[in-house]
NUBA-299238 format. One record per residue (C-alpha): x, y, z; residue in three letters. Coordinates in steps of 0.05 Angstrom, whole numbers, padded with zeros to 5 digits, always signed. Layout:
XYZALA ...
END
This chain:
-01172+00022+01574MET -01235+00051+01545SER -01258+00065+01618ARG -01196+00101+01635LEU -01200+00143+01572THR -01271+00158+01587PHE -01263+00181+01660SER -01202+00223+01639TYR -01245+00259+01588GLY -01301+00267+01639ILE -01247+00299+01685ALA -01225+00346+01635GLN -01297+00375+01619VAL -01338+00374+01682ILE -01291+00400+01738PRO -01268+00466+01702PRO -01342+00482+01692ALA -01356+00471+01767ILE -01296+00512+01786VAL -01314+00566+01738GLY -01383+00572+01767TYR -01352+00574+01838MET -01306+00630+01819ALA -01360+00668+01791GLU -01405+00659+01853TYR -01352+00671+01905TYR -01306+00720+01864GLY -01242+00677+01875THR -01215+00610+01853PHE -01195+00592+01923ASN -01258+00549+01936ASN -01252+00512+01872GLY -01179+00496+01886LEU -01197+00472+01953MET -01250+00425+01924LEU -01198+00402+01872THR -01152+00384+01932LEU -01204+00348+01971VAL -01224+00306+01908ILE -01149+00292+01890MET -01138+00268+01962LEU -01199+00227+01963THR -01176+00192+01898GLY -01106+00183+01930SER -01130+00153+01991ILE -01176+00107+01952ALA -01118+00083+01907LEU -01074+00067+01968ILE -01134+00029+02001VAL -01144-00010+01939ALA -01071-00024+01934GLN -01066-00051+02002ARG -01127-00093+01994ILE -01100-00121+01930GLN -01032-00138+01966CYS -01066-00170+02025HIS -01109-00212+01981ALA -01043-00235+01947GLY -01065-00213+01880LEU -01017-00181+01831THR -01030-00144+01766SER -01001-00203+01728ALA -01047-00252+01759SER -01104-00206+01748LEU -01091-00203+01671SER -01084-00279+01666ASN -01156-00289+01694GLN -01189-00260+01627THR 
END
């Protein structure tokens, strides 16, 4: 759970700064929004692939939590 909170905190701080610099450089937020779109799509695809691998291996979240 702490990893999730940590990554969420990082996502709340770093990307707005990057998009701010991009908006200042290019004079518009369009490029920053496109970068955000690409990152979100990449994360969504990675999540779908991970779920398919998990299902293919026959693992469920319940069986994973029982392994600890």
